PDB file of N, CA, C and O in Angstrom:
ATOM      1  N   MET A   1     -23.215  98.242  44.810  1.00  0.00           N
ATOM      2  CA  MET A   1     -23.004  98.667  46.178  1.00  0.00           C
ATOM      3  C   MET A   1     -23.811 100.211  46.420  1.00  0.00           C
ATOM      4  O   MET A   1     -24.461 100.507  47.423  1.00  0.00           O
ATOM      5  N   HIS A   2     -23.591 101.025  45.302  1.00  0.00           N
ATOM      6  CA  HIS A   2     -24.295 102.389  45.559  1.00  0.00           C
ATOM      7  C   HIS A   2     -25.757 102.289  45.535  1.00  0.00           C
ATOM      8  O   HIS A   2     -26.492 103.033  46.185  1.00  0.00           O
ATOM      9  N   ASP A   3     -26.160 101.334  44.756  1.00  0.00           N
ATOM     10  CA  ASP A   3     -27.729 101.266  44.704  1.00  0.00           C
ATOM     11  C   ASP A   3     -28.416 100.849  46.109  1.00  0.00           C
ATOM     12  O   ASP A   3     -29.575 101.161  46.382  1.00  0.00           O
ATOM     13  N   SER A   4     -27.581 100.117  46.958  1.00  0.00           N
ATOM     14  CA  SER A   4     -28.290  99.744  48.212  1.00  0.00           C
ATOM     15  C   SER A   4     -27.621 100.494  49.346  1.00  0.00           C
ATOM     16  O   SER A   4     -27.993 100.112  50.455  1.00  0.00           O
ATOM     17  N   GLU A   5     -26.770 101.419  49.338  1.00  0.00           N
ATOM     18  CA  GLU A   5     -26.074 101.937  50.330  1.00  0.00           C
ATOM     19  C   GLU A   5     -26.842 102.732  51.323  1.00  0.00           C
ATOM     20  O   GLU A   5     -26.272 103.185  52.316  1.00  0.00           O
ATOM     21  N   ARG A   6     -28.095 102.921  51.106  1.00  0.00           N
ATOM     22  CA  ARG A   6     -28.940 103.492  52.166  1.00  0.00           C
ATOM     23  C   ARG A   6     -29.954 102.368  52.713  1.00  0.00           C
ATOM     24  O   ARG A   6     -30.817 102.697  53.527  1.00  0.00           O
ATOM     25  N   ARG A   7     -29.866 101.285  52.345  1.00  0.00           N
ATOM     26  CA  ARG A   7     -30.690 100.096  52.846  1.00  0.00           C
ATOM     27  C   ARG A   7     -30.076  99.366  53.773  1.00  0.00           C
ATOM     28  O   ARG A   7     -28.848  99.388  53.860  1.00  0.00           O
ATOM     29  N   ARG A   8     -30.792  98.669  54.535  1.00  0.00           N
ATOM     30  CA  ARG A   8     -30.068  97.472  55.482  1.00  0.00           C
ATOM     31  C   ARG A   8     -29.599  96.336  54.544  1.00  0.00           C
ATOM     32  O   ARG A   8     -30.435  95.877  53.766  1.00  0.00           O
ATOM     33  N   ARG A   9     -28.448  95.881  54.542  1.00  0.00           N
ATOM     34  CA  ARG A   9     -27.884  94.987  53.794  1.00  0.00           C
ATOM     35  C   ARG A   9     -26.945  94.065  54.520  1.00  0.00           C
ATOM     36  O   ARG A   9     -26.339  94.440  55.524  1.00  0.00           O
ATOM     37  N   ASP A  10     -26.816  92.792  53.986  1.00  0.00           N
ATOM     38  CA  ASP A  10     -25.671  91.952  54.350  1.00  0.00           C
ATOM     39  C   ASP A  10     -24.780  91.741  53.121  1.00  0.00           C
ATOM     40  O   ASP A  10     -25.250  91.656  51.986  1.00  0.00           O
ATOM     41  N   LEU A  11     -23.359  91.653  53.422  1.00  0.00           N
ATOM     42  CA  LEU A  11     -22.473  91.473  52.355  1.00  0.00           C
ATOM     43  C   LEU A  11     -21.808  90.166  52.422  1.00  0.00           C
ATOM     44  O   LEU A  11     -20.628  90.192  52.072  1.00  0.00           O
ATOM     45  N   ILE A  12     -22.290  89.004  52.794  1.00  0.00           N
ATOM     46  CA  ILE A  12     -21.810  87.899  52.910  1.00  0.00           C
ATOM     47  C   ILE A  12     -22.254  86.975  51.682  1.00  0.00           C
ATOM     48  O   ILE A  12     -23.419  86.754  51.351  1.00  0.00           O
ATOM     49  N   ASP A  13     -21.180  86.513  51.115  1.00  0.00           N
ATOM     50  CA  ASP A  13     -21.303  85.678  49.820  1.00  0.00           C
ATOM     51  C   ASP A  13     -22.143  86.236  48.571  1.00  0.00           C
ATOM     52  O   ASP A  13     -22.608  85.565  47.649  1.00  0.00           O
ATOM     53  N   GLY A  14     -22.232  87.677  48.767  1.00  0.00           N
ATOM     54  CA  GLY A  14     -22.949  88.361  47.722  1.00  0.00           C
ATOM     55  C   GLY A  14     -23.589  89.654  48.348  1.00  0.00           C
ATOM     56  O   GLY A  14     -22.988  90.203  49.272  1.00  0.00           O
ATOM     57  N   VAL A  15     -24.711  90.138  47.914  1.00  0.00           N
ATOM     58  CA  VAL A  15     -25.303  91.175  48.587  1.00  0.00           C
ATOM     59  C   VAL A  15     -26.853  91.053  48.686  1.00  0.00           C
ATOM     60  O   VAL A  15     -27.641  91.026  47.741  1.00  0.00           O
ATOM     61  N   LYS A  16     -27.158  90.980  50.117  1.00  0.00           N
ATOM     62  CA  LYS A  16     -28.681  90.813  50.383  1.00  0.00           C
ATOM     63  C   LYS A  16     -29.148  92.057  50.871  1.00  0.00           C
ATOM     64  O   LYS A  16     -28.615  92.622  51.826  1.00  0.00           O
ATOM     65  N   ILE A  17     -30.159  92.523  50.229  1.00  0.00           N
ATOM     66  CA  ILE A  17     -30.800  93.865  50.471  1.00  0.00           C
ATOM     67  C   ILE A  17     -32.148  93.577  51.167  1.00  0.00           C
ATOM     68  O   ILE A  17     -32.931  92.779  50.651  1.00  0.00           O
ATOM     69  N   TYR A  18     -32.448  94.225  52.358  1.00  0.00           N
ATOM     70  CA  TYR A  18     -33.608  94.159  52.890  1.00  0.00           C
ATOM     71  C   TYR A  18     -34.552  95.443  52.867  1.00  0.00           C
ATOM     72  O   TYR A  18     -34.125  96.575  53.096  1.00  0.00           O
ATOM     73  N   TYR A  19     -35.977  95.127  52.546  1.00  0.00           N
ATOM     74  CA  TYR A  19     -36.970  96.095  52.464  1.00  0.00           C
ATOM     75  C   TYR A  19     -37.810  96.149  53.792  1.00  0.00           C
ATOM     76  O   TYR A  19     -37.855  95.245  54.627  1.00  0.00           O
ATOM     77  N   ASP A  20     -38.443  97.308  53.850  1.00  0.00           N
ATOM     78  CA  ASP A  20     -39.364  97.529  54.891  1.00  0.00           C
ATOM     79  C   ASP A  20     -40.490  96.621  55.059  1.00  0.00           C
ATOM     80  O   ASP A  20     -40.952  96.349  56.167  1.00  0.00           O
ATOM     81  N   ASP A  21     -40.937  96.146  53.951  1.00  0.00           N
ATOM     82  CA  ASP A  21     -42.325  95.265  53.940  1.00  0.00           C
ATOM     83  C   ASP A  21     -41.927  93.966  54.305  1.00  0.00           C
ATOM     84  O   ASP A  21     -42.817  93.125  54.432  1.00  0.00           O
ATOM     85  N   GLY A  22     -40.601  93.604  54.521  1.00  0.00           N
ATOM     86  CA  GLY A  22     -40.046  92.416  54.820  1.00  0.00           C
ATOM     87  C   GLY A  22     -39.709  91.448  53.663  1.00  0.00           C
ATOM     88  O   GLY A  22     -39.482  90.249  53.825  1.00  0.00           O
ATOM     89  N   SER A  23     -39.702  92.114  52.447  1.00  0.00           N
ATOM     90  CA  SER A  23     -39.131  91.262  51.391  1.00  0.00           C
ATOM     91  C   SER A  23     -37.498  91.735  51.300  1.00  0.00           C
ATOM     92  O   SER A  23     -36.931  92.715  51.783  1.00  0.00           O
ATOM     93  N   SER A  24     -37.042  90.725  50.554  1.00  0.00           N
ATOM     94  CA  SER A  24     -35.420  90.904  50.383  1.00  0.00           C
ATOM     95  C   SER A  24     -35.000  90.276  48.928  1.00  0.00           C
ATOM     96  O   SER A  24     -35.686  89.506  48.255  1.00  0.00           O
ATOM     97  N   ALA A  25     -33.845  90.738  48.645  1.00  0.00           N
ATOM     98  CA  ALA A  25     -33.279  90.443  47.415  1.00  0.00           C
ATOM     99  C   ALA A  25     -31.624  90.003  47.772  1.00  0.00           C
ATOM    100  O   ALA A  25     -30.894  90.629  48.540  1.00  0.00           O
ATOM    101  N   LEU A  26     -31.293  88.905  47.090  1.00  0.00           N
ATOM    102  CA  LEU A  26     -29.958  88.257  47.319  1.00  0.00           C
ATOM    103  C   LEU A  26     -29.338  88.293  45.848  1.00  0.00           C
ATOM    104  O   LEU A  26     -29.851  87.666  44.921  1.00  0.00           O
ATOM    105  N   LEU A  27     -28.264  89.030  45.717  1.00  0.00           N
ATOM    106  CA  LEU A  27     -27.532  88.856  44.432  1.00  0.00           C
ATOM    107  C   LEU A  27     -26.333  88.142  44.845  1.00  0.00           C
ATOM    108  O   LEU A  27     -25.700  88.521  45.831  1.00  0.00           O
ATOM    109  N   ILE A  28     -25.938  87.017  44.076  1.00  0.00           N
ATOM    110  CA  ILE A  28     -24.833  86.245  44.386  1.00  0.00           C
ATOM    111  C   ILE A  28     -23.965  86.016  42.947  1.00  0.00           C
ATOM    112  O   ILE A  28     -24.446  85.494  41.941  1.00  0.00           O
ATOM    113  N   PRO A  29     -22.807  86.440  43.053  1.00  0.00           N
ATOM    114  CA  PRO A  29     -21.818  86.323  41.881  1.00  0.00           C
ATOM    115  C   PRO A  29     -21.652  84.661  41.670  1.00  0.00           C
ATOM    116  O   PRO A  29     -21.473  83.923  42.639  1.00  0.00           O
ATOM    117  N   ASP A  30     -21.713  84.289  40.649  1.00  0.00           N
ATOM    118  CA  ASP A  30     -21.266  82.886  40.292  1.00  0.00           C
ATOM    119  C   ASP A  30     -19.897  82.708  40.325  1.00  0.00           C
ATOM    120  O   ASP A  30     -19.194  83.495  39.692  1.00  0.00           O
ATOM    121  N   LYS A  31     -19.353  81.725  41.014  1.00  0.00           N
ATOM    122  CA  LYS A  31     -17.920  81.507  41.173  1.00  0.00           C
ATOM    123  C   LYS A  31     -17.134  80.945  39.867  1.00  0.00           C
ATOM    124  O   LYS A  31     -15.905  80.933  39.802  1.00  0.00           O
ATOM    125  N   GLU A  32     -17.918  80.521  38.921  1.00  0.00           N
ATOM    126  CA  GLU A  32     -17.382  79.911  37.786  1.00  0.00           C
ATOM    127  C   GLU A  32     -17.721  80.582  36.383  1.00  0.00           C
ATOM    128  O   GLU A  32     -16.975  80.440  35.415  1.00  0.00           O
ATOM    129  N   ARG A  33     -18.787  81.253  36.342  1.00  0.00           N
ATOM    130  CA  ARG A  33     -19.366  81.898  35.039  1.00  0.00           C
ATOM    131  C   ARG A  33     -19.661  83.371  35.386  1.00  0.00           C
ATOM    132  O   ARG A  33     -19.997  83.655  36.535  1.00  0.00           O
ATOM    133  N   PRO A  34     -19.543  84.358  34.394  1.00  0.00           N
ATOM    134  CA  PRO A  34     -19.647  85.602  34.496  1.00  0.00           C
ATOM    135  C   PRO A  34     -21.232  86.030  34.558  1.00  0.00           C
ATOM    136  O   PRO A  34     -21.833  86.547  33.616  1.00  0.00           O
ATOM    137  N   LEU A  35     -21.763  85.738  35.763  1.00  0.00           N
ATOM    138  CA  LEU A  35     -23.226  86.010  35.886  1.00  0.00           C
ATOM    139  C   LEU A  35     -23.492  86.228  37.423  1.00  0.00           C
ATOM    140  O   LEU A  35     -22.668  85.936  38.289  1.00  0.00           O
ATOM    141  N   PHE A  36     -24.659  86.741  37.652  1.00  0.00           N
ATOM    142  CA  PHE A  36     -25.184  86.795  39.051  1.00  0.00           C
ATOM    143  C   PHE A  36     -26.416  85.918  39.163  1.00  0.00           C
ATOM    144  O   PHE A  36     -27.189  85.852  38.207  1.00  0.00           O
ATOM    145  N   HIS A  37     -26.641  85.241  40.281  1.00  0.00           N
ATOM    146  CA  HIS A  37     -27.777  84.553  40.735  1.00  0.00           C
ATOM    147  C   HIS A  37     -28.766  85.702  41.428  1.00  0.00           C
ATOM    148  O   HIS A  37     -28.193  86.533  42.131  1.00  0.00           O
ATOM    149  N   ILE A  38     -30.058  85.796  41.295  1.00  0.00           N
ATOM    150  CA  ILE A  38     -30.774  86.766  41.891  1.00  0.00           C
ATOM    151  C   ILE A  38     -31.894  85.901  42.527  1.00  0.00           C
ATOM    152  O   ILE A  38     -32.629  85.173  41.861  1.00  0.00           O
ATOM    153  N   ASN A  39     -31.957  86.043  43.860  1.00  0.00           N
ATOM    154  CA  ASN A  39     -33.046  85.448  44.654  1.00  0.00           C
ATOM    155  C   ASN A  39     -33.722  86.498  45.391  1.00  0.00           C
ATOM    156  O   ASN A  39     -33.134  87.403  45.984  1.00  0.00           O
ATOM    157  N   ALA A  40     -35.196  86.320  45.322  1.00  0.00           N
ATOM    158  CA  ALA A  40     -35.963  87.346  45.920  1.00  0.00           C
ATOM    159  C   ALA A  40     -37.042  86.608  46.818  1.00  0.00           C
ATOM    160  O   ALA A  40     -37.546  85.561  46.413  1.00  0.00           O
ATOM    161  N   GLU A  41     -37.340  87.077  47.855  1.00  0.00           N
ATOM    162  CA  GLU A  41     -38.214  86.675  49.119  1.00  0.00           C
ATOM    163  C   GLU A  41     -39.251  87.655  49.291  1.00  0.00           C
ATOM    164  O   GLU A  41     -38.901  88.811  49.532  1.00  0.00           O
ATOM    165  N   ALA A  42     -40.566  87.352  49.197  1.00  0.00           N
ATOM    166  CA  ALA A  42     -41.676  88.464  49.737  1.00  0.00           C
ATOM    167  C   ALA A  42     -42.924  87.718  50.037  1.00  0.00           C
ATOM    168  O   ALA A  42     -43.025  86.511  49.813  1.00  0.00           O
ATOM    169  N   GLN A  43     -43.888  88.453  50.554  1.00  0.00           N
ATOM    170  CA  GLN A  43     -45.105  87.897  50.973  1.00  0.00           C
ATOM    171  C   GLN A  43     -45.900  87.244  49.889  1.00  0.00           C
ATOM    172  O   GLN A  43     -46.624  86.283  50.147  1.00  0.00           O
ATOM    173  N   SER A  44     -45.775  87.795  48.542  1.00  0.00           N
ATOM    174  CA  SER A  44     -46.340  87.273  47.656  1.00  0.00           C
ATOM    175  C   SER A  44     -45.659  86.832  46.222  1.00  0.00           C
ATOM    176  O   SER A  44     -44.633  87.465  45.973  1.00  0.00           O
ATOM    177  N   LYS A  45     -45.988  86.015  45.395  1.00  0.00           N
ATOM    178  CA  LYS A  45     -45.094  85.546  44.127  1.00  0.00           C
ATOM    179  C   LYS A  45     -44.884  86.754  43.346  1.00  0.00           C
ATOM    180  O   LYS A  45     -43.793  86.927  42.803  1.00  0.00           O
ATOM    181  N   GLU A  46     -45.890  87.673  43.227  1.00  0.00           N
ATOM    182  CA  GLU A  46     -46.033  88.784  42.371  1.00  0.00           C
ATOM    183  C   GLU A  46     -44.998  89.734  42.874  1.00  0.00           C
ATOM    184  O   GLU A  46     -44.238  90.238  42.047  1.00  0.00           O
ATOM    185  N   THR A  47     -44.885  90.033  44.126  1.00  0.00           N
ATOM    186  CA  THR A  47     -43.886  90.995  44.643  1.00  0.00           C
ATOM    187  C   THR A  47     -42.455  90.400  44.516  1.00  0.00           C
ATOM    188  O   THR A  47     -41.539  91.103  44.090  1.00  0.00           O
ATOM    189  N   ALA A  48     -42.261  89.109  44.883  1.00  0.00           N
ATOM    190  CA  ALA A  48     -40.946  88.480  44.642  1.00  0.00           C
ATOM    191  C   ALA A  48     -40.526  88.545  43.110  1.00  0.00           C
ATOM    192  O   ALA A  48     -39.349  88.727  42.800  1.00  0.00           O
ATOM    193  N   ASP A  49     -41.409  88.408  42.279  1.00  0.00           N
ATOM    194  CA  ASP A  49     -41.171  88.287  40.831  1.00  0.00           C
ATOM    195  C   ASP A  49     -40.808  89.755  40.451  1.00  0.00           C
ATOM    196  O   ASP A  49     -39.788  89.919  39.783  1.00  0.00           O
ATOM    197  N   ARG A  50     -41.505  90.768  40.795  1.00  0.00           N
ATOM    198  CA  ARG A  50     -41.267  92.327  40.464  1.00  0.00           C
ATOM    199  C   ARG A  50     -39.790  92.537  41.107  1.00  0.00           C
ATOM    200  O   ARG A  50     -38.882  92.973  40.399  1.00  0.00           O
ATOM    201  N   LEU A  51     -39.587  92.224  42.422  1.00  0.00           N
ATOM    202  CA  LEU A  51     -38.372  92.498  42.844  1.00  0.00           C
ATOM    203  C   LEU A  51     -37.153  92.054  42.174  1.00  0.00           C
ATOM    204  O   LEU A  51     -36.186  92.807  42.064  1.00  0.00           O
ATOM    205  N   ALA A  52     -37.164  90.461  41.571  1.00  0.00           N
ATOM    206  CA  ALA A  52     -36.133  89.871  40.852  1.00  0.00           C
ATOM    207  C   ALA A  52     -35.948  90.515  39.640  1.00  0.00           C
ATOM    208  O   ALA A  52     -34.851  90.820  39.173  1.00  0.00           O
ATOM    209  N   GLY A  53     -37.212  90.754  39.050  1.00  0.00           N
ATOM    210  CA  GLY A  53     -37.125  91.215  37.699  1.00  0.00           C
ATOM    211  C   GLY A  53     -36.472  92.681  37.656  1.00  0.00           C
ATOM    212  O   GLY A  53     -35.764  93.040  36.715  1.00  0.00           O
ATOM    213  N   GLY A  54     -36.769  93.488  38.751  1.00  0.00           N
ATOM    214  CA  GLY A  54     -36.109  94.685  38.808  1.00  0.00           C
ATOM    215  C   GLY A  54     -34.557  94.755  38.974  1.00  0.00           C
ATOM    216  O   GLY A  54     -33.853  95.634  38.477  1.00  0.00           O
ATOM    217  N   PHE A  55     -34.135  93.754  39.707  1.00  0.00           N
ATOM    218  CA  PHE A  55     -32.705  93.491  39.962  1.00  0.00           C
ATOM    219  C   PHE A  55     -32.136  92.979  38.630  1.00  0.00           C
ATOM    220  O   PHE A  55     -30.981  93.282  38.333  1.00  0.00           O
ATOM    221  N   GLU A  56     -32.914  92.185  37.776  1.00  0.00           N
ATOM    222  CA  GLU A  56     -32.305  91.707  36.435  1.00  0.00           C
ATOM    223  C   GLU A  56     -31.980  92.673  35.775  1.00  0.00           C
ATOM    224  O   GLU A  56     -30.849  92.690  35.289  1.00  0.00           O
ATOM    225  N   LYS A  57     -32.926  93.813  35.554  1.00  0.00           N
ATOM    226  CA  LYS A  57     -32.799  94.896  34.738  1.00  0.00           C
ATOM    227  C   LYS A  57     -31.583  95.732  35.218  1.00  0.00           C
ATOM    228  O   LYS A  57     -30.832  96.199  34.362  1.00  0.00           O
ATOM    229  N   LYS A  58     -31.349  95.943  36.504  1.00  0.00           N
ATOM    230  CA  LYS A  58     -30.304  96.712  37.050  1.00  0.00           C
ATOM    231  C   LYS A  58     -28.900  96.061  36.848  1.00  0.00           C
ATOM    232  O   LYS A  58     -27.880  96.732  36.688  1.00  0.00           O
ATOM    233  N   VAL A  59     -28.931  94.705  36.869  1.00  0.00           N
ATOM    234  CA  VAL A  59     -27.709  94.059  36.693  1.00  0.00           C
ATOM    235  C   VAL A  59     -27.297  93.995  35.035  1.00  0.00           C
ATOM    236  O   VAL A  59     -26.124  94.001  34.662  1.00  0.00           O
ATOM    237  N   ILE A  60     -28.267  93.944  34.261  1.00  0.00           N
ATOM    238  CA  ILE A  60     -27.991  94.316  32.895  1.00  0.00           C
ATOM    239  C   ILE A  60     -27.407  95.658  32.528  1.00  0.00           C
ATOM    240  O   ILE A  60     -26.399  95.838  31.844  1.00  0.00           O
ATOM    241  N   ALA A  61     -28.230  96.635  33.115  1.00  0.00           N
ATOM    242  CA  ALA A  61     -27.744  98.019  32.988  1.00  0.00           C
ATOM    243  C   ALA A  61     -26.267  98.245  33.487  1.00  0.00           C
ATOM    244  O   ALA A  61     -25.472  98.901  32.813  1.00  0.00           O
ATOM    245  N   TRP A  62     -25.930  97.676  34.699  1.00  0.00           N
ATOM    246  CA  TRP A  62     -24.692  97.942  35.378  1.00  0.00           C
ATOM    247  C   TRP A  62     -23.630  97.194  34.461  1.00  0.00           C
ATOM    248  O   TRP A  62     -22.499  97.679  34.438  1.00  0.00           O
ATOM    249  N   ARG A  63     -23.872  96.135  33.756  1.00  0.00           N
ATOM    250  CA  ARG A  63     -23.073  95.275  33.029  1.00  0.00           C
ATOM    251  C   ARG A  63     -22.762  96.146  31.695  1.00  0.00           C
ATOM    252  O   ARG A  63     -21.660  96.083  31.149  1.00  0.00           O
ATOM    253  N   ASP A  64     -23.798  96.949  31.220  1.00  0.00           N
ATOM    254  CA  ASP A  64     -23.500  97.656  29.899  1.00  0.00           C
ATOM    255  C   ASP A  64     -23.045  98.896  30.183  1.00  0.00           C
ATOM    256  O   ASP A  64     -22.911  99.601  29.182  1.00  0.00           O
ATOM    257  N   GLU A  65     -22.748  99.425  31.272  1.00  0.00           N
ATOM    258  CA  GLU A  65     -22.258 100.791  31.561  1.00  0.00           C
ATOM    259  C   GLU A  65     -20.830 100.864  31.152  1.00  0.00           C
ATOM    260  O   GLU A  65     -20.045  99.958  31.432  1.00  0.00           O
ATOM    261  N   PRO A  66     -20.451 102.025  30.435  1.00  0.00           N
ATOM    262  CA  PRO A  66     -19.006 102.133  29.867  1.00  0.00           C
ATOM    263  C   PRO A  66     -18.028 102.323  31.044  1.00  0.00           C
ATOM    264  O   PRO A  66     -16.820 102.433  30.832  1.00  0.00           O
TER     265      PRO A  66
END
């Protein structure tokens, strides 16, 4: 939540974060397993992959915080 507090976001069924270039990332907690689903949308596959990969790294870092 702190990571996206200055961005436009929706908090329905997870966290969807919107970016100025029209891309977005949606992080959805799994209801049955201890994991998140990360969906990214962008104008290009490369941008979407970079956005999803960035959030994958963040989720892992958040998980490993003391």
